[in-house]
C-alpha positions as CSV (number, residue, x, y, z in Angstrom):
1,X,0.0,0.0,0.0
2,X,2.9,2.3,0.6
3,X,4.5,3.8,-2.5
4,X,7.1,6.4,-3.3
5,X,5.6,9.5,-4.9
6,X,7.5,11.0,-7.8
7,X,6.4,14.1,-9.7
8,X,5.3,12.5,-12.9
9,X,6.9,9.1,-13.5
10,X,6.8,5.8,-11.7
11,X,3.2,6.3,-10.5
12,X,1.9,2.7,-9.9
13,X,-1.4,1.3,-10.9
14,X,-3.3,1.6,-7.7
15,X,-5.9,-1.1,-8.1
16,X,-3.4,-3.9,-8.8
17,X,-1.4,-2.9,-5.8
18,X,-4.5,-2.8,-3.6
19,X,-5.5,-6.2,-4.8
20,X,-2.1,-7.5,-4.0
21,X,-2.3,-6.0,-0.5
22,X,-5.7,-7.4,0.1
23,X,-4.5,-10.9,-0.8
24,X,-1.6,-10.6,1.6
25,X,-3.5,-9.0,4.4
26,X,-4.8,-11.0,7.5
27,X,-8.5,-10.3,7.9
28,X,-10.7,-11.1,10.9
29,X,-14.3,-11.6,10.3
30,X,-17.5,-11.8,12.3
31,X,-20.7,-13.0,10.6
32,X,-19.0,-12.8,7.3
33,X,-18.1,-9.1,7.8
34,X,-14.5,-8.0,8.2
35,X,-13.9,-6.3,11.5
36,X,-10.1,-6.0,11.4
37,X,-7.4,-6.4,8.8
38,X,-3.6,-6.5,8.9
39,X,-1.9,-4.8,6.0
40,X,1.8,-5.5,5.2
41,X,3.6,-2.3,4.2
42,X,5.2,-2.8,0.8
43,X,7.5,0.2,0.7
44,X,10.0,0.7,3.6
45,X,10.2,3.9,5.5
46,X,13.4,5.9,4.9
47,X,15.4,6.4,8.1
48,X,18.1,8.9,9.1
49,X,20.2,8.2,12.3
50,X,17.7,5.5,13.4
51,X,18.4,1.8,14.0
52,X,14.8,0.9,13.7
53,X,11.7,2.6,12.3
54,X,7.9,2.5,12.3
55,X,5.9,-0.7,12.1
56,X,5.7,-2.1,8.6
57,X,2.7,-4.2,9.4
58,X,-0.3,-2.2,10.5
59,X,-3.8,-3.1,11.8
60,X,-6.9,-1.4,10.6
61,X,-10.4,-2.0,12.2
62,X,-13.7,-1.3,10.6
63,X,-14.4,1.6,12.9
64,X,-11.1,3.2,12.0
65,X,-11.7,2.7,8.3
66,X,-15.0,4.4,8.5
67,X,-13.6,7.2,10.6
68,X,-10.5,7.9,8.5
69,X,-12.6,7.9,5.2
70,X,-15.2,10.2,6.7
71,X,-12.5,12.6,7.9
72,X,-10.6,12.7,4.7
73,X,-13.8,13.1,2.6
74,X,-14.9,16.0,4.9
75,X,-11.7,17.8,4.5
76,X,-11.8,17.4,0.7
77,X,-15.4,18.8,0.7
78,X,-14.5,21.6,3.0
79,X,-11.7,22.7,0.7
80,X,-13.9,22.5,-2.4
81,X,-16.4,24.7,-0.7
82,X,-13.7,27.1,0.4
83,X,-12.4,27.4,-3.1
84,X,-15.9,28.1,-4.5
85,X,-16.6,30.7,-1.8
86,X,-13.3,32.4,-2.7
87,X,-14.2,32.5,-6.4
88,X,-17.5,34.0,-5.4
89,X,-15.5,36.7,-3.5
90,X,-17.2,35.8,-0.3
91,X,-13.9,34.7,1.2
92,X,-11.3,37.5,0.9
93,X,-7.6,37.7,1.5
94,X,-5.4,34.6,1.6
95,X,-6.7,31.1,1.2
96,X,-4.5,28.0,1.0
97,X,-6.2,24.7,0.2
98,X,-5.2,21.2,1.5
99,X,-6.8,19.1,-1.2
100,X,-4.6,16.1,-1.9
101,X,-2.8,16.2,1.4
102,X,-5.7,14.9,3.6
103,X,-3.9,11.6,4.5
104,X,-1.1,13.6,6.3
105,X,-3.4,15.3,8.7
106,X,-5.8,12.4,9.3
107,X,-2.9,10.0,9.8
108,X,-1.1,12.2,12.3
109,X,-4.4,12.9,14.2
110,X,-5.1,9.2,14.4
111,X,-1.8,8.7,16.3
112,X,-2.2,11.7,18.7
113,X,-3.2,11.3,22.3
114,X,-5.3,13.7,24.4
115,X,-2.1,15.3,25.8
116,X,-0.6,15.9,22.4
117,X,-0.5,19.2,20.5
118,X,-0.2,20.5,17.0
119,X,0.9,23.8,15.4
120,X,1.0,24.4,11.7
121,X,1.4,27.1,9.0
122,X,-1.5,28.5,6.9
123,X,-2.9,25.4,5.2
124,X,-5.0,24.5,8.2
125,X,-8.7,24.3,7.4
126,X,-8.6,20.5,7.6
127,X,-6.6,20.5,10.9
128,X,-9.1,22.9,12.4
129,X,-11.9,20.5,11.7
130,X,-9.9,17.5,13.0
131,X,-9.2,19.2,16.2
132,X,-12.8,19.7,17.0
133,X,-14.2,22.7,15.1
134,X,-17.4,21.9,13.1
135,X,-17.4,22.5,9.3
136,X,-19.7,25.5,9.9
137,X,-17.2,26.9,12.4
138,X,-14.4,26.5,9.8
139,X,-16.3,28.0,6.8
140,X,-17.8,30.8,8.9
141,X,-14.3,31.8,10.0
142,X,-13.2,31.9,6.4
143,X,-16.1,34.2,5.4
144,X,-15.4,36.4,8.4
145,X,-18.6,36.1,10.3
146,X,-19.3,35.8,14.0
147,X,-20.1,32.0,13.9
148,X,-16.5,31.3,13.0
149,X,-14.2,29.5,15.4
150,X,-12.3,32.8,16.0
151,X,-15.5,34.9,15.6
152,X,-14.4,35.9,12.1
153,X,-11.3,37.7,13.4
154,X,-8.7,35.2,12.3
155,X,-9.7,34.1,8.8
156,X,-8.1,31.4,6.8
157,X,-4.6,31.5,8.5
158,X,-5.5,32.0,12.1
159,X,-7.9,29.3,13.4
160,X,-7.5,27.7,16.8
161,X,-8.9,24.8,18.9
162,X,-8.0,23.0,22.1
163,X,-4.4,21.6,21.7
164,X,-4.3,23.3,18.3
165,X,-2.1,26.4,18.2
166,X,-3.0,27.6,14.7
167,X,-2.7,28.6,11.8
168,X,0.4,31.0,11.5
169,X,0.9,33.4,8.6
170,X,4.6,34.0,8.9
171,X,6.6,31.4,6.9
172,X,8.3,29.1,9.3
173,X,7.4,31.0,12.4
174,X,5.3,28.2,13.8
175,X,8.4,25.9,14.1
176,X,10.0,27.6,17.1
177,X,6.6,28.1,18.6
178,X,6.1,24.4,18.3
179,X,9.4,23.9,20.1
180,X,8.0,26.2,22.8
181,X,4.9,24.0,23.2
182,X,7.1,21.0,23.5
183,X,9.1,22.8,26.2
184,X,5.8,23.5,28.0
185,X,4.9,19.8,27.9
186,X,8.3,18.9,29.4
187,X,8.1,21.6,32.0
188,X,4.6,20.4,33.1
189,X,5.6,16.8,32.9
190,X,2.3,15.8,31.3
191,X,3.8,13.3,28.9
192,X,2.6,15.3,25.9
193,X,4.4,16.3,22.7
194,X,4.0,18.8,19.9
195,X,3.7,18.2,16.1
196,X,5.3,21.3,14.5
197,X,4.3,21.3,10.9
198,X,5.9,23.3,8.0
199,X,6.1,23.0,4.3
200,X,9.0,22.4,2.0
201,X,8.9,26.1,1.2
202,X,9.8,26.9,4.9
203,X,12.5,24.3,5.2
204,X,15.3,26.8,4.4
205,X,14.2,29.3,7.1
206,X,16.9,30.0,9.7
207,X,14.4,29.8,12.6
208,X,13.7,26.2,11.6
209,X,17.3,25.2,12.2
210,X,17.5,27.3,15.4
211,X,14.4,25.4,16.7
212,X,16.1,22.1,15.8
213,X,19.2,23.1,17.8
214,X,17.3,24.2,20.9
215,X,15.0,21.2,20.8
216,X,18.0,18.9,20.5
217,X,19.9,20.5,23.3
218,X,17.0,20.4,25.6
219,X,15.6,17.0,24.4
220,X,12.2,18.5,23.8
221,X,9.2,16.2,22.8
222,X,8.7,17.7,19.4
223,X,8.1,16.1,16.0
224,X,9.2,18.5,13.3
225,X,7.0,17.6,10.3
226,X,7.9,18.8,6.8
227,X,4.8,18.4,4.6
228,X,6.7,18.1,1.3
229,X,4.1,18.7,-1.4
230,X,7.0,18.9,-4.0
231,X,6.5,22.4,-5.3
232,X,8.1,25.1,-3.1
233,X,10.3,28.0,-4.0
234,X,13.3,26.2,-2.4
235,X,15.2,23.3,-3.8
236,X,13.7,19.8,-3.4
237,X,15.8,17.6,-1.2
238,X,15.7,14.9,1.5
239,X,14.0,17.0,4.2
240,X,14.0,14.2,6.7
241,X,17.8,14.4,6.9
242,X,18.0,18.1,7.2
243,X,18.0,18.0,11.0
244,X,21.6,16.6,10.8
245,X,22.0,15.3,14.4
246,X,18.3,14.9,14.7
247,X,17.0,11.5,13.5
248,X,14.5,11.5,10.6
249,X,11.8,9.5,8.9
250,X,10.5,9.7,5.4
251,X,6.9,8.5,4.9
252,X,4.5,8.3,2.0
253,X,2.2,11.2,2.8
254,X,-0.5,10.0,0.4
255,X,-1.1,7.0,2.6
256,X,-3.1,7.5,5.8
257,X,-1.9,4.3,7.4
258,X,1.7,4.9,6.7
259,X,1.5,8.4,8.3
260,X,-0.3,7.0,11.3
261,X,2.4,4.3,11.8
262,X,5.2,6.8,11.4
263,X,3.6,9.2,13.8
264,X,3.0,6.6,16.5
265,X,6.7,5.7,16.3
266,X,7.7,9.3,16.4
267,X,5.6,10.1,19.5
268,X,7.1,7.3,21.4
269,X,10.6,8.3,20.3
270,X,10.4,12.0,21.2
271,X,9.0,11.3,24.6
272,X,12.0,9.1,25.3
273,X,14.9,10.6,23.4
274,X,14.0,14.0,22.2
275,X,13.1,15.7,18.8
276,X,12.8,14.0,15.4
277,X,12.2,15.2,11.9
278,X,9.5,13.5,9.8
279,X,9.0,14.2,6.1
280,X,5.5,13.4,4.6
281,X,5.9,13.3,0.9
282,X,2.6,14.4,-0.5
283,X,0.9,16.4,-3.4
284,X,-1.4,19.4,-3.5
285,X,-3.9,19.6,-6.3
286,X,-4.5,23.3,-6.1
287,X,-2.0,26.1,-6.5
288,X,0.1,27.4,-3.5
289,X,-2.7,29.8,-2.8
290,X,-5.8,31.0,-4.7
291,X,-3.8,33.5,-6.6
292,X,-1.6,30.7,-8.0
293,X,-3.2,28.6,-10.8
294,X,-0.7,25.9,-10.1
295,X,-0.1,25.1,-13.8
296,X,2.8,27.3,-14.7
297,X,5.3,24.9,-13.2
298,X,3.5,21.6,-13.8
299,X,1.1,20.3,-16.4
300,X,-2.6,19.7,-16.0
301,X,-1.9,16.1,-17.2
302,X,0.5,15.6,-14.2
303,X,-2.2,16.7,-11.7
304,X,-4.8,14.5,-13.3
305,X,-2.4,11.5,-13.3
306,X,-1.8,11.9,-9.6
307,X,-5.6,12.2,-9.0
308,X,-6.2,9.0,-10.9
309,X,-3.4,6.9,-9.5
310,X,-2.4,8.3,-6.1
311,X,-5.3,10.1,-4.6
312,X,-5.2,9.4,-0.8
313,X,-9.0,9.1,-0.4
314,X,-9.7,6.9,-3.5
315,X,-6.8,4.6,-2.7
316,X,-7.9,4.2,0.9
317,X,-11.5,3.6,0.0
318,X,-10.5,0.9,-2.6
319,X,-8.3,-0.8,0.0
320,X,-11.0,-0.9,2.6
321,X,-13.5,-2.3,0.1
322,X,-11.0,-5.0,-1.0
323,X,-10.5,-6.0,2.6
324,X,-14.2,-6.1,3.3
325,X,-14.0,-3.4,6.0
326,X,-16.3,-1.0,4.2
327,X,-19.1,-1.7,1.7
328,X,-20.0,0.4,-1.3
329,X,-23.3,1.3,0.4
330,X,-21.5,2.6,3.4
331,X,-19.2,4.7,1.2
332,X,-22.3,6.2,-0.5
333,X,-23.9,6.9,2.8
334,X,-20.8,8.7,4.1
335,X,-20.5,10.7,0.9
336,X,-24.1,11.8,1.2
337,X,-23.8,12.7,4.9
338,X,-20.6,14.7,4.3
339,X,-22.0,16.5,1.3
340,X,-25.1,17.5,3.3
341,X,-23.1,18.7,6.3
342,X,-20.7,20.8,4.2
343,X,-23.6,22.2,2.1
344,X,-25.4,23.3,5.3
345,X,-22.1,24.8,6.7
346,X,-21.6,26.7,3.4
347,X,-25.1,28.2,3.6
348,X,-24.5,29.2,7.3
349,X,-21.2,30.8,6.4
350,X,-22.9,32.9,3.7
351,X,-25.8,34.0,5.9
352,X,-24.4,34.6,9.3
353,X,-23.7,38.2,10.4
354,X,-20.3,39.9,11.0
355,X,-19.3,41.0,14.4
356,X,-20.2,44.6,15.4
357,X,-17.3,47.1,15.3
358,X,-17.2,47.4,19.1
359,X,-16.3,43.7,19.3
360,X,-13.2,44.0,17.2
361,X,-10.9,45.0,20.0
362,X,-12.2,42.6,22.7
363,X,-10.1,39.7,24.0
364,X,-6.8,41.3,23.1
365,X,-5.1,40.0,26.2
366,X,-5.8,36.9,28.3
367,X,-5.1,38.9,31.4
368,X,-4.9,42.6,30.7
369,X,-2.6,44.4,33.3
370,X,-3.5,47.9,32.1
371,X,-6.9,49.5,32.5
372,X,-7.0,50.7,28.8
373,X,-5.9,49.5,25.4
374,X,-4.0,51.8,23.0
375,X,-6.1,53.4,20.4
376,X,-4.9,55.4,17.4
377,X,-3.5,58.3,19.6
378,X,-3.8,57.2,23.2
379,X,-4.7,54.5,25.7
380,X,-8.4,55.2,25.4
381,X,-10.1,51.9,24.7
382,X,-11.6,49.8,27.5
383,X,-10.4,46.2,27.4
384,X,-13.4,43.8,27.3
385,X,-13.0,40.0,27.8
386,X,-15.8,38.1,26.1
387,X,-14.2,34.7,25.4
388,X,-11.1,33.2,27.0
389,X,-8.6,31.7,24.6
390,X,-9.1,28.0,23.9
391,X,-5.6,27.0,25.1
392,X,-5.6,28.8,28.5
């Protein structure tokens, strides 16, 4: 099931590979229905400074199959809706879509525990949903209305939820912040860790390497995750080795089970030994942002080929059907449910009202030590706390 993603060539025929996997998998059945399957990983993980790596034989239950498929399909639908709202000029400003990269987020979230945290860059609509915000809360934030998860103040790049520290607009700035979240976990002794995600475009930022150094010296429980979607402004390289002294793992980011296995291994490692770099090799279908058509540096045929042969949702669905974990009727029911939920969320995001002007400067501080906030010429604005931050 695990395959190496190349830009155009060497893209395998997915159905034949899935059939081979299904034949090799161990399947447990109850009343002729599969309840659990064991899938043998066909492509090895790439390792850097590690004697052993993630499990190459992974288990998948029926409940997990249904959950992962629903989550990935919801993210795909959310991003399609966001793209349409942007084209209608209802969403303004920056908007970066995650379509094609769903297996990265869903696989990592599947491995996370209640004490674990995640911080990312600006391609985070899907992560916001996975961390507990409803589709309506995500889309309403994108359209800037008060029903959004940040009351419409944050927009596409600044969404938050419990244990989710955003959404950050400055390239690479979330990486040292993620190291700080890891330091907080170690200081509190709660056994948690932090996933600090960044793209291949941020991999050459100095603050990334500074965060590596600090995390290594202090043995912080941080997984530095480079979501390599293959088309950044920097040179393509083996990002999982860029931590130098830090160990690294390369994983097929188009495969939700591979990402889950790698993340489970990484969580155990960082809580025992200190930081690790993980590269998820993935592919985005859209441009870098809505202002980028995404076809000036690659062909439409290439994108279509990846959609047909490497799509993370389609490949996972076909695998689960082959293993007997999901039926075609269940797939149809999930698709209809997700479509209805996202359509209703879209309608809400279009109809909800914006915050009144007086609410724009509320909740500036968690604990304001001064009686007034600074206005345009003086400290003449009363600080009003309406909602406490989700991670306080």
